[in-house]
VEXDREN-128452 format. One line per 8 residues: number of its first residue (from 1); for each residue x, y, z of N, C-alpha, C. Coordinates in nm, 2 decimals. Example, Ala and Ser with C-alpha at 12.3 -4.5 7.8 and 13.67 -1.06 7.14 Angstrom:
<atoms>
1> 1.32/-0.57/0.78/1.23/-0.45/0.78/1.32/-0.33/0.78 ~ 1.28/-0.22/0.71/1.37/-0.11/0.71/1.29/0.00/0.79 .
</atoms>
This chain:
<atoms>
1> 11.64/7.26/10.93/11.53/7.34/10.99/11.44/7.38/10.87 ~ 11.30/7.36/10.89/11.21/7.40/10.79/11.19/7.54/10.78 ~ 11.18/7.60/10.66/11.17/7.74/10.64/11.03/7.77/10.64 ~ 10.99/7.88/10.72/10.86/7.93/10.73/10.85/8.08/10.70 ~ 10.72/8.13/10.67/10.71/8.28/10.66/10.63/8.33/10.77 ~ 10.66/8.44/10.82/10.56/8.50/10.93/10.44/8.56/10.86 ~ 10.44/8.58/10.73/10.31/8.63/10.68/10.34/8.72/10.55 ~ 10.24/8.82/10.54/10.24/8.90/10.43/10.35/9.01/10.44 .
9> 10.41/9.04/10.32/10.51/9.15/10.30/10.45/9.27/10.24 ~ 10.38/9.25/10.13/10.30/9.35/10.06/10.19/9.30/9.97 ~ 10.11/9.38/9.93/10.00/9.34/9.82/10.02/9.45/9.72 ~ 10.02/9.40/9.59/10.04/9.49/9.47/9.92/9.48/9.38 ~ 9.85/9.60/9.34/9.73/9.59/9.27/9.76/9.68/9.16 ~ 9.64/9.68/9.06/9.64/9.77/8.94/9.54/9.89/8.97 ~ 9.59/10.00/8.95/9.49/10.13/8.97/9.47/10.19/8.83 ~ 9.39/10.30/8.83/9.37/10.37/8.71/9.44/10.51/8.72 .
17> 9.37/10.61/8.76/9.43/10.75/8.75/9.54/10.75/8.88 ~ 9.66/10.79/8.86/9.75/10.79/8.98/9.72/10.89/9.07 ~ 9.68/11.01/9.04/9.64/11.11/9.13/9.53/11.06/9.23 ~ 9.42/11.01/9.16/9.31/10.97/9.24/9.36/10.84/9.34 ~ 9.43/10.77/9.29/9.49/10.66/9.37/9.57/10.71/9.49 ~ 9.66/10.80/9.46/9.75/10.86/9.57/9.66/10.93/9.67 ~ 9.57/11.02/9.62/9.49/11.09/9.71/9.40/11.01/9.81 ~ 9.36/10.89/9.75/9.28/10.81/9.84/9.37/10.73/9.95 .
25> 9.47/10.67/9.91/9.55/10.60/10.00/9.63/10.69/10.10 ~ 9.69/10.80/10.05/9.76/10.89/10.14/9.66/10.99/10.23 ~ 9.55/11.02/10.15/9.47/11.12/10.20/9.35/11.05/10.28 ~ 9.27/10.97/10.22/9.15/10.93/10.29/9.20/10.82/10.40 ~ 9.28/10.73/10.35/9.32/10.62/10.44/9.44/10.66/10.54 ~ 9.51/10.77/10.50/9.62/10.83/10.59/9.74/10.75/10.59 ~ 9.76/10.66/10.49/9.89/10.58/10.49/10.01/10.68/10.44 ~ 10.13/10.65/10.47/10.23/10.73/10.42/10.27/10.70/10.27 .
33> 10.28/10.79/10.19/10.33/10.77/10.05/10.49/10.74/10.06 ~ 10.52/10.61/10.08/10.67/10.59/10.12/10.76/10.58/10.00 ~ 10.71/10.56/9.87/10.80/10.55/9.78/10.72/10.56/9.64 ~ 10.77/10.66/9.55/10.72/10.67/9.42/10.83/10.63/9.32 ~ 10.82/10.53/9.24/10.91/10.49/9.14/10.84/10.44/9.03 ~ 10.89/10.36/8.95/10.82/10.30/8.82/10.83/10.15/8.82 ~ 10.73/10.10/8.74/10.74/9.96/8.72/10.86/9.92/8.64 ~ 10.96/9.86/8.70/11.08/9.84/8.63/11.06/9.76/8.50 .
41> 10.96/9.68/8.48/10.94/9.62/8.35/10.85/9.70/8.26 ~ 10.81/9.81/8.30/10.72/9.90/8.21/10.75/10.05/8.27 ~ 10.85/10.11/8.23/10.89/10.24/8.28/10.80/10.35/8.26 ~ 10.71/10.34/8.17/10.60/10.44/8.15/10.49/10.44/8.26 ~ 10.50/10.34/8.35/10.41/10.33/8.45/10.46/10.35/8.59 ~ 10.41/10.43/8.67/10.44/10.45/8.81/10.43/10.32/8.88 ~ 10.51/10.31/9.00/10.49/10.20/9.10/10.48/10.29/9.22 ~ 10.38/10.29/9.29/10.35/10.36/9.42/10.35/10.25/9.54 .
49> 10.41/10.31/9.64/10.40/10.22/9.77/10.34/10.31/9.89 ~ 10.25/10.26/9.95/10.19/10.32/10.08/10.20/10.24/10.18 ~ 10.24/10.29/10.30/10.26/10.20/10.43/10.27/10.28/10.55 ~ 10.33/10.24/10.65/10.35/10.31/10.77/10.47/10.42/10.76 ~ 10.51/10.46/10.87/10.61/10.57/10.85/10.74/10.53/10.78 ~ 10.79/10.41/10.80/10.91/10.36/10.73/10.88/10.26/10.62 ~ 10.75/10.23/10.59/10.73/10.13/10.49/10.77/10.00/10.55 ~ 10.73/9.97/10.66/10.77/9.84/10.73/10.71/9.72/10.65 .
57> 10.78/9.62/10.62/10.72/9.51/10.56/10.59/9.45/10.64 ~ 10.49/9.43/10.57/10.36/9.39/10.63/10.27/9.50/10.65 ~ 10.31/9.63/10.60/10.22/9.75/10.60/10.20/9.81/10.46 ~ 10.26/9.75/10.37/10.26/9.82/10.24/10.17/9.76/10.13 ~ 10.08/9.86/10.08/10.01/9.83/9.96/10.06/9.90/9.84 ~ 10.08/9.84/9.73/10.15/9.92/9.63/10.06/9.90/9.50 ~ 10.09/10.00/9.40/10.01/10.01/9.29/10.08/10.02/9.16 ~ 10.04/9.98/9.05/10.08/10.01/8.93/9.96/10.09/8.86 .
65> 9.96/10.22/8.85/9.86/10.30/8.79/9.86/10.28/8.63 ~ 9.76/10.21/8.57/9.76/10.21/8.43/9.69/10.32/8.37 ~ 9.75/10.41/8.30/9.69/10.53/8.25/9.68/10.51/8.09 ~ 9.77/10.44/8.03/9.77/10.41/7.88/9.69/10.29/7.85 ~ 9.73/10.17/7.92/9.66/10.05/7.88/9.51/10.05/7.92 ~ 9.47/10.10/8.03/9.33/10.12/8.06/9.23/10.01/8.06 ~ 9.28/9.89/8.05/9.19/9.76/8.06/9.13/9.74/8.20 ~ 9.01/9.74/8.21/8.95/9.70/8.34/8.96/9.55/8.37 .
73> 8.98/9.53/8.49/8.99/9.39/8.53/8.86/9.33/8.55 ~ 8.85/9.19/8.57/8.73/9.13/8.59/8.76/9.02/8.71 ~ 8.68/9.04/8.82/8.70/8.96/8.93/8.67/8.82/8.90 ~ 8.73/8.73/8.96/8.70/8.58/8.94/8.80/8.49/9.02 ~ 8.81/8.37/9.00/8.88/8.27/9.06/9.03/8.30/9.02 ~ 9.13/8.28/9.12/9.27/8.31/9.10/9.30/8.45/9.13 ~ 9.21/8.52/9.21/9.24/8.66/9.24/9.21/8.69/9.39 ~ 9.27/8.80/9.44/9.24/8.84/9.57/9.11/8.90/9.58 .
81> 9.02/8.87/9.67/8.89/8.92/9.68/8.89/9.04/9.77 ~ 8.96/9.03/9.89/8.97/9.14/9.99/9.11/9.16/10.04 ~ 9.15/9.28/10.06/9.27/9.30/10.13/9.23/9.38/10.26 ~ 9.28/9.32/10.38/9.23/9.37/10.50/9.35/9.43/10.59 ~ 9.32/9.54/10.64/9.41/9.60/10.74/9.36/9.60/10.88 ~ 9.45/9.60/10.96/9.42/9.59/11.12/9.39/9.74/11.16 ~ 9.28/9.76/11.25/9.27/9.88/11.32/9.23/9.83/11.47 ~ 9.26/9.93/11.57/9.21/9.90/11.71/9.07/9.89/11.71 .
89> 9.02/9.81/11.81/8.88/9.80/11.83/8.80/9.93/11.85 ~ 8.87/10.03/11.93/8.81/10.15/11.96/8.82/10.26/11.83 ~ 8.87/10.21/11.72/8.88/10.29/11.60/8.75/10.27/11.51 ~ 8.67/10.17/11.54/8.57/10.15/11.44/8.49/10.26/11.41 ~ 8.43/10.33/11.51/8.35/10.45/11.49/8.41/10.55/11.41 ~ 8.54/10.58/11.45/8.62/10.68/11.38/8.62/10.66/11.23 ~ 8.64/10.52/11.18/8.66/10.49/11.04/8.53/10.50/10.97 ~ 8.41/10.46/11.04/8.28/10.47/10.98/8.25/10.61/10.95 .
97> 8.29/10.70/11.05/8.25/10.85/11.02/8.34/10.90/10.91 ~ 8.48/10.86/10.92/8.56/10.92/10.82/8.52/10.87/10.67 ~ 8.49/10.74/10.66/8.47/10.70/10.53/8.34/10.75/10.48 ~ 8.24/10.77/10.57/8.11/10.81/10.54/8.12/10.97/10.50 ~ 8.21/11.04/10.56/8.22/11.19/10.52/8.30/11.19/10.39 ~ 8.36/11.10/10.35/8.43/11.08/10.21/8.34/11.03/10.10 ~ 8.21/11.00/10.14/8.12/10.96/10.05/8.14/10.80/10.01 ~ 8.19/10.73/10.10/8.22/10.59/10.07/8.12/10.50/10.14 .
105> 8.06/10.41/10.07/7.96/10.31/10.13/8.04/10.21/10.21 ~ 8.00/10.19/10.34/8.07/10.09/10.43/7.98/9.98/10.46 ~ 8.02/9.86/10.44/7.94/9.74/10.49/7.99/9.69/10.62 ~ 7.92/9.68/10.72/7.97/9.62/10.85/7.93/9.47/10.86 ~ 8.02/9.39/10.91/8.01/9.25/10.92/8.08/9.20/11.03 ~ 8.05/9.08/11.07/8.13/9.01/11.17/8.19/8.87/11.12 ~ 8.31/8.85/11.15/8.37/8.72/11.09/8.47/8.67/11.18 ~ 8.47/8.53/11.22/8.55/8.48/11.31/8.57/8.57/11.44 .
113> 8.45/8.61/11.48/8.45/8.69/11.61/8.52/8.83/11.60 ~ 8.54/8.87/11.48/8.61/9.01/11.47/8.50/9.09/11.39 ~ 8.51/9.22/11.42/8.42/9.32/11.36/8.49/9.38/11.23 ~ 8.43/9.38/11.12/8.48/9.40/11.00/8.41/9.52/10.92 ~ 8.49/9.62/10.87/8.43/9.72/10.78/8.48/9.69/10.64 ~ 8.39/9.69/10.55/8.42/9.65/10.40/8.39/9.77/10.32 ~ 8.46/9.81/10.23/8.45/9.92/10.13/8.54/9.92/10.01 ~ 8.49/9.98/9.90/8.58/9.98/9.78/8.66/10.10/9.77 .
121> 8.78/10.09/9.71/8.86/10.21/9.68/8.80/10.26/9.55 ~ 8.87/10.38/9.49/8.81/10.44/9.38/8.81/10.35/9.25 ~ 8.89/10.24/9.25/8.90/10.16/9.13/8.81/10.04/9.14 ~ 8.75/10.02/9.27/8.66/9.91/9.28/8.74/9.79/9.36 ~ 8.87/9.80/9.40/8.94/9.71/9.48/8.88/9.71/9.62 ~ 8.82/9.59/9.67/8.76/9.59/9.79/8.86/9.57/9.91 ~ 8.85/9.67/10.01/8.93/9.67/10.12/8.85/9.64/10.24 ~ 8.91/9.60/10.35/8.86/9.57/10.48/8.94/9.63/10.60 .
129> 8.87/9.67/10.69/8.94/9.71/10.82/8.88/9.61/10.93 ~ 8.99/9.55/10.99/8.94/9.45/11.09/8.98/9.50/11.23 ~ 8.89/9.51/11.31/8.91/9.56/11.46/8.96/9.42/11.54 ~ 9.10/9.44/11.58/9.14/9.33/11.66/9.24/9.38/11.76 ~ 9.25/9.30/11.87/9.35/9.33/11.97/9.49/9.30/11.92 ~ 9.51/9.24/11.81/9.65/9.23/11.75/9.68/9.34/11.67 ~ 9.61/9.45/11.67/9.65/9.57/11.60/9.76/9.64/11.66 ~ 9.81/9.61/11.77/9.92/9.67/11.83/10.05/9.59/11.77 .
137> 10.07/9.62/11.65/10.18/9.55/11.57/10.30/9.64/11.57 ~ 10.39/9.60/11.48/10.52/9.68/11.47/10.50/9.80/11.38 ~ 10.37/9.82/11.32/10.36/9.94/11.24/10.39/10.06/11.31 ~ 10.45/10.17/11.25/10.50/10.28/11.32/10.41/10.40/11.26 ~ 10.35/10.46/11.35/10.26/10.58/11.32/10.34/10.69/11.23 ~ 10.26/10.75/11.15/10.31/10.85/11.05/10.27/10.98/11.11 ~ 10.36/11.06/11.16/10.32/11.19/11.24/10.24/11.29/11.14 ~ 10.26/11.29/11.01/10.21/11.38/10.93/10.08/11.33/10.86 .
145> 10.03/11.22/10.90/9.91/11.16/10.85/9.79/11.25/10.88 ~ 9.69/11.25/10.79/9.56/11.31/10.83/9.49/11.23/10.93 ~ 9.52/11.12/10.96/9.45/11.02/11.06/9.54/11.03/11.19 ~ 9.47/11.06/11.30/9.54/11.06/11.43/9.61/10.93/11.45 ~ 9.73/10.93/11.52/9.81/10.81/11.54/9.72/10.69/11.60 ~ 9.64/10.72/11.69/9.57/10.61/11.75/9.47/10.54/11.66 ~ 9.44/10.61/11.55/9.34/10.54/11.46/9.40/10.50/11.33 ~ 9.53/10.50/11.31/9.60/10.48/11.19/9.59/10.33/11.16 .
153> 9.59/10.30/11.04/9.59/10.14/11.00/9.72/10.09/11.05 ~ 9.71/9.96/11.10/9.82/9.91/11.18/9.89/9.78/11.10 ~ 9.89/9.80/10.98/9.94/9.70/10.88/9.84/9.59/10.85 ~ 9.87/9.49/10.78/9.78/9.40/10.72/9.72/9.30/10.83 ~ 9.59/9.28/10.80/9.53/9.17/10.89/9.54/9.04/10.81 ~ 9.50/9.06/10.68/9.49/8.92/10.60/9.46/8.97/10.44 ~ 9.47/8.87/10.36/9.41/8.87/10.23/9.30/8.76/10.22 ~ 9.20/8.78/10.15/9.12/8.66/10.11/9.12/8.64/9.97 .
161> 9.17/8.51/9.93/9.18/8.46/9.81/9.06/8.38/9.75 ~ 9.03/8.41/9.63/8.92/8.34/9.56/8.97/8.24/9.47 ~ 8.92/8.12/9.48/8.97/8.00/9.40/8.84/7.92/9.36 ~ 8.87/7.84/9.26/8.77/7.75/9.21/8.73/7.64/9.31 ~ 8.84/7.59/9.35/8.82/7.48/9.46/8.93/7.50/9.56 ~ 8.91/7.47/9.69/9.00/7.49/9.80/9.13/7.41/9.79 ~ 9.14/7.30/9.76/9.24/7.20/9.79/9.38/7.24/9.73 ~ 9.39/7.27/9.59/9.52/7.31/9.52/9.59/7.43/9.60 .
169> 9.51/7.52/9.63/9.57/7.65/9.70/9.61/7.62/9.84 ~ 9.51/7.56/9.91/9.53/7.52/10.05/9.65/7.43/10.06 ~ 9.68/7.34/9.98/9.80/7.26/9.99/9.92/7.33/9.99 ~ 9.92/7.44/9.89/10.05/7.52/9.88/10.06/7.60/10.02 ~ 9.96/7.65/10.07/9.96/7.72/10.19/10.03/7.64/10.30 ~ 9.98/7.51/10.32/10.02/7.43/10.43/10.15/7.35/10.41 ~ 10.17/7.29/10.28/10.28/7.21/10.26/10.39/7.29/10.22 ~ 10.38/7.39/10.16/10.49/7.49/10.12/10.53/7.60/10.21 .
177> 10.42/7.69/10.23/10.44/7.81/10.30/10.44/7.79/10.46 ~ 10.38/7.68/10.50/10.39/7.64/10.66/10.27/7.70/10.72 ~ 10.16/7.73/10.65/10.04/7.78/10.72/9.97/7.66/10.78 ~ 9.87/7.70/10.88/9.80/7.59/10.94/9.65/7.62/10.91 ~ 9.57/7.53/10.89/9.42/7.57/10.90/9.38/7.58/11.02 ~ 9.32/7.70/11.05/9.28/7.74/11.18/9.12/7.72/11.21 ~ 9.05/7.76/11.12/8.91/7.75/11.14/8.83/7.76/11.00 ~ 8.71/7.71/11.00/8.63/7.71/10.88/8.49/7.75/10.92 .
185> 8.43/7.86/10.85/8.30/7.91/10.89/8.24/7.96/10.77 ~ 8.11/7.91/10.75/8.04/7.97/10.62/8.12/7.97/10.50 ~ 8.17/7.86/10.47/8.25/7.84/10.34/8.37/7.91/10.33 ~ 8.42/7.97/10.43/8.56/8.05/10.44/8.65/7.96/10.52 ~ 8.77/7.93/10.47/8.87/7.86/10.54/8.99/7.96/10.58 ~ 9.01/7.96/10.71/9.12/8.06/10.76/9.25/7.98/10.79 ~ 9.36/8.02/10.73/9.49/7.97/10.76/9.58/8.07/10.82 ~ 9.67/8.04/10.92/9.75/8.12/10.99/9.90/8.06/10.96 .
193> 9.99/8.17/10.96/10.13/8.15/10.96/10.17/8.11/11.10 ~ 10.28/8.03/11.11/10.31/7.99/11.25/10.33/8.11/11.35 ~ 10.38/8.21/11.30/10.41/8.32/11.39/10.28/8.38/11.45 ~ 10.17/8.37/11.38/10.03/8.41/11.42/10.03/8.57/11.46 ~ 10.13/8.65/11.41/10.12/8.79/11.44/10.04/8.87/11.33 ~ 10.06/8.99/11.32/9.99/9.08/11.22/10.03/9.03/11.09 ~ 9.93/9.03/10.99/9.96/8.99/10.86/9.98/8.84/10.84 ~ 9.94/8.76/10.94/9.96/8.61/10.94/9.85/8.54/10.87 .
201> 9.75/8.60/10.84/9.61/8.52/10.81/9.60/8.53/10.66 ~ 9.56/8.42/10.60/9.52/8.40/10.47/9.38/8.32/10.47 ~ 9.27/8.39/10.42/9.14/8.33/10.39/9.13/8.27/10.26 ~ 9.06/8.16/10.25/9.03/8.12/10.11/8.88/8.10/10.11 ~ 8.82/8.14/9.99/8.67/8.13/9.96/8.66/8.06/9.82 ~ 8.57/7.99/9.80/8.54/7.94/9.66/8.45/8.03/9.59 ~ 8.46/8.04/9.45/8.38/8.12/9.37/8.35/8.04/9.24 ~ 8.23/8.07/9.19/8.19/8.00/9.06/8.19/8.11/8.95 .
209> 8.26/8.22/8.98/8.27/8.33/8.88/8.36/8.31/8.75 ~ 8.42/8.19/8.75/8.52/8.17/8.64/8.65/8.24/8.67 ~ 8.74/8.22/8.59/8.88/8.27/8.61/8.87/8.43/8.59 ~ 8.93/8.50/8.67/8.93/8.64/8.67/9.03/8.69/8.56 ~ 9.03/8.82/8.54/9.12/8.89/8.44/9.18/9.01/8.50 ~ 9.32/9.00/8.50/9.40/9.12/8.55/9.36/9.25/8.48 ~ 9.37/9.35/8.56/9.34/9.48/8.51/9.30/9.59/8.60 ~ 9.26/9.70/8.57/9.24/9.82/8.66/9.12/9.76/8.77 .
217> 9.15/9.78/8.89/9.05/9.73/8.99/9.07/9.59/9.05 ~ 9.19/9.53/9.02/9.22/9.39/9.07/9.36/9.39/9.12 ~ 9.39/9.29/9.21/9.52/9.28/9.28/9.61/9.19/9.19 ~ 9.73/9.24/9.16/9.82/9.17/9.07/9.89/9.05/9.14 ~ 9.93/9.07/9.27/10.00/8.97/9.33/10.00/8.99/9.49 ~ 10.03/8.88/9.56/10.04/8.88/9.70/10.18/8.84/9.74 ~ 10.24/8.92/9.82/10.39/8.89/9.85/10.40/8.85/10.01 ~ 10.48/8.75/10.03/10.51/8.69/10.17/10.64/8.73/10.21 .
225> 10.67/8.73/10.34/10.82/8.78/10.38/10.91/8.66/10.39 ~ 11.03/8.68/10.34/11.16/8.61/10.37/11.25/8.70/10.44 ~ 11.32/8.63/10.53/11.42/8.72/10.61/11.54/8.78/10.53 ~ 11.59/8.72/10.44/11.70/8.75/10.35/11.72/8.67/10.23 ~ 11.81/8.69/10.15/11.84/8.63/10.03/11.87/8.48/10.06 ~ 11.95/8.45/10.16/11.98/8.31/10.20/11.85/8.23/10.21 ~ 11.77/8.29/10.29/11.64/8.22/10.32/11.56/8.21/10.19 ~ 11.57/8.32/10.11/11.49/8.32/9.98/11.55/8.20/9.89 .
233> 11.66/8.17/9.89/11.71/8.05/9.81/11.64/7.93/9.85 ~ 11.63/7.91/10.00/11.56/7.79/10.03/11.42/7.79/9.99 ~ 11.36/7.90/10.00/11.21/7.91/9.94/11.21/7.86/9.79 ~ 11.31/7.91/9.72/11.31/7.88/9.58/11.32/7.73/9.56 ~ 11.41/7.67/9.64/11.42/7.52/9.63/11.31/7.45/9.67 ~ 11.23/7.51/9.78/11.12/7.44/9.83/11.00/7.44/9.73 ~ 10.98/7.56/9.66/10.89/7.57/9.54/10.91/7.48/9.44 ~ 11.04/7.47/9.39/11.08/7.37/9.28/11.05/7.24/9.33 .
241> 11.08/7.19/9.45/11.06/7.05/9.49/10.90/7.02/9.49 ~ 10.82/7.12/9.52/10.68/7.10/9.52/10.63/7.09/9.38 ~ 10.70/7.13/9.27/10.66/7.12/9.14/10.60/7.25/9.09 ~ 10.62/7.36/9.17/10.59/7.49/9.12/10.70/7.55/9.04 ~ 10.70/7.66/8.97/10.79/7.70/8.88/10.85/7.84/8.92 ~ 10.92/7.86/9.02/10.97/7.98/9.07/11.06/8.06/8.98 ~ 11.06/8.18/8.97/11.14/8.26/8.89/11.28/8.27/8.97 ~ 11.37/8.32/8.88/11.51/8.35/8.95/11.49/8.47/9.05 .
249> 11.58/8.48/9.14/11.58/8.60/9.23/11.59/8.73/9.15 ~ 11.50/8.82/9.17/11.49/8.95/9.10/11.52/9.06/9.19 ~ 11.61/9.16/9.15/11.64/9.28/9.23/11.53/9.39/9.21 ~ 11.46/9.41/9.31/11.36/9.52/9.31/11.41/9.64/9.39 ~ 11.53/9.64/9.41/11.61/9.75/9.48/11.58/9.76/9.64 ~ 11.44/9.76/9.67/11.41/9.77/9.82/11.40/9.64/9.88 ~ 11.40/9.53/9.80/11.39/9.41/9.85/11.42/9.30/9.72 ~ 11.45/9.18/9.75/11.48/9.08/9.64/11.35/9.00/9.64 .
257> 11.32/8.94/9.51/11.18/8.88/9.50/11.20/8.74/9.41 ~ 11.12/8.65/9.44/11.09/8.55/9.35/10.94/8.53/9.34 ~ 10.89/8.48/9.23/10.75/8.47/9.20/10.71/8.33/9.15 ~ 10.60/8.29/9.18/10.55/8.16/9.12/10.39/8.18/9.12 ~ 10.32/8.11/9.03/10.18/8.11/9.02/10.14/7.98/9.09 ~ 10.05/7.99/9.20/10.00/7.87/9.26/9.89/7.81/9.18 ~ 9.87/7.67/9.21/9.77/7.60/9.12/9.63/7.67/9.10 ~ 9.58/7.76/9.20/9.46/7.81/9.19/9.46/7.94/9.11 .
265> 9.58/7.98/9.07/9.58/8.10/8.99/9.65/8.22/9.03 ~ 9.65/8.23/9.17/9.71/8.35/9.24/9.86/8.36/9.22 ~ 9.91/8.48/9.18/10.05/8.50/9.17/10.10/8.54/9.31 ~ 10.20/8.45/9.35/10.26/8.46/9.49/10.42/8.52/9.48 ~ 10.45/8.61/9.55/10.58/8.66/9.55/10.64/8.62/9.69 ~ 10.77/8.59/9.70/10.85/8.59/9.82/10.96/8.70/9.82 ~ 10.94/8.79/9.90/11.02/8.92/9.92/11.09/8.93/10.05 ~ 11.22/8.97/10.04/11.32/8.99/10.15/11.26/9.11/10.23 .
273> 11.29/9.11/10.36/11.25/9.22/10.45/11.35/9.36/10.42 ~ 11.47/9.33/10.36/11.55/9.44/10.33/11.59/9.44/10.19 ~ 11.67/9.54/10.16/11.73/9.65/10.24/11.63/9.76/10.28 ~ 11.52/9.77/10.22/11.42/9.87/10.27/11.42/10.00/10.19 ~ 11.33/10.09/10.22/11.30/10.21/10.15/11.41/10.32/10.17 ~ 11.49/10.31/10.26/11.58/10.43/10.30/11.72/10.41/10.23 ~ 11.72/10.31/10.13/11.85/10.29/10.06/11.87/10.41/9.96 ~ 11.76/10.49/9.92/11.80/10.60/9.83/11.73/10.72/9.88 .
281> 11.68/10.73/9.99/11.63/10.86/10.05/11.62/10.85/10.20 ~ 11.64/10.95/10.28/11.62/10.94/10.42/11.47/10.92/10.46 ~ 11.44/10.87/10.58/11.31/10.84/10.63/11.24/10.96/10.63 ~ 11.29/11.08/10.65/11.22/11.19/10.66/11.16/11.24/10.52 ~ 11.23/11.18/10.42/11.19/11.24/10.28/11.13/11.13/10.19 ~ 11.09/11.02/10.26/11.04/10.90/10.18/10.92/10.95/10.09 ~ 10.92/10.91/9.96/10.81/10.94/9.87/10.80/11.08/9.82 ~ 10.90/11.16/9.84/10.88/11.30/9.80/10.93/11.33/9.65 .
289> 11.01/11.24/9.61/11.06/11.26/9.46/11.06/11.12/9.39 ~ 11.06/11.12/9.25/11.07/11.00/9.17/11.21/10.94/9.21 ~ 11.21/10.80/9.24/11.32/10.74/9.25/11.33/10.63/9.16 ~ 11.45/10.62/9.11/11.48/10.51/9.00/11.60/10.43/9.03 ~ 11.61/10.31/9.00/11.72/10.21/9.03/11.84/10.26/8.95 ~ 11.96/10.23/8.99/12.08/10.28/8.93/12.08/10.24/8.77 ~ 12.02/10.13/8.73/12.02/10.09/8.60/11.93/10.16/8.50 ~ 11.83/10.26/8.57/11.75/10.34/8.49/11.77/10.48/8.50 .
297> 11.88/10.52/8.58/11.91/10.67/8.60/11.95/10.74/8.48 ~ 12.02/10.68/8.38/12.05/10.74/8.25/11.92/10.78/8.17 ~ 11.82/10.71/8.21/11.70/10.74/8.13/11.59/10.83/8.20 ~ 11.64/10.89/8.32/11.55/10.96/8.39/11.48/11.07/8.31 ~ 11.53/11.15/8.24/11.47/11.27/8.16/11.36/11.20/8.08 ~ 11.39/11.10/8.01/11.29/11.04/7.92/11.18/10.98/8.00 ~ 11.20/10.91/8.11/11.10/10.85/8.20/11.01/10.96/8.25 ~ 11.06/11.06/8.32/10.99/11.16/8.38/10.89/11.23/8.29 .
305> 10.95/11.25/8.15/10.86/11.31/8.06/10.72/11.23/8.03 ~ 10.74/11.10/8.03/10.63/11.02/8.00/10.54/10.99/8.11 ~ 10.57/11.03/8.23/10.48/10.99/8.35/10.39/11.12/8.37 ~ 10.26/11.09/8.43/10.16/11.21/8.46/10.22/11.28/8.58 ~ 10.20/11.40/8.58/10.24/11.49/8.70/10.14/11.45/8.82 ~ 10.20/11.47/8.94/10.13/11.45/9.06/10.13/11.58/9.13 ~ 10.01/11.62/9.20/10.01/11.74/9.27/9.95/11.73/9.42 ~ 10.01/11.80/9.50/9.95/11.81/9.63/9.97/11.70/9.72 .
313> 10.07/11.62/9.71/10.10/11.50/9.80/10.22/11.52/9.88 ~ 10.21/11.52/10.01/10.32/11.54/10.09/10.39/11.41/10.12 .
</atoms>
């Protein structure tokens, strides 16, 4: 049986000030701050996760806030241009008013018969809200969100990847990940995972901006969903057969991951759906304190002393 993915698991980006980042995603956008931990490869840097009530795969945007490195990114080929969330069609006016009241400039557009709101986050990462009937997803409303349940973000709609030329990345989407080319309009190619549910869309656009540079204000990687480690091993074999160079399976505590860089330059992750964010704190307390994996607990005092303090986040 051919292995396929239902779509996006999470998106990880580089932020600047951690307080500003948390205030925007948990406050302005109303996502739940489901996990505060550190970058396991750089323990002086936070790793934040924002999602629905339980951090359901397909709802989480995550960040490494760079406070010491501080290098600004540069958008270009091999990067994510837009990260899009689902909202219900009758939530459009609510979000225009909410973002306007926060002093955020919003661009309205239509794309593939969908109404889209586009705006930047505080670090310049471009986000979109897509009004769609598919917004009734598995995303679970967060009762303590500043956004009413009926207007909360309903998980991912899509990501738009910018590439030098379509074919190398398109081939990985179709031949490896099992996506199908659905539509092409105005130089944008839309691919859908076979399940065609929330988070199943990947758009490709070409850019002549040259290769991008990772840094503050850019997306670090895009993660797809694998059911479990057994399926993940099959993905790893499939990547290798296609000539990609997948990593070994890496323990990220809340899921297991493999990574590879596709020919267009975008870093792809394949992440398991479990064990999930409740392995180290109950759902009622998600995100309320710094969580570390077992192999870093002995360093907690040193790690906590190096990290900036966070205030006023529930």
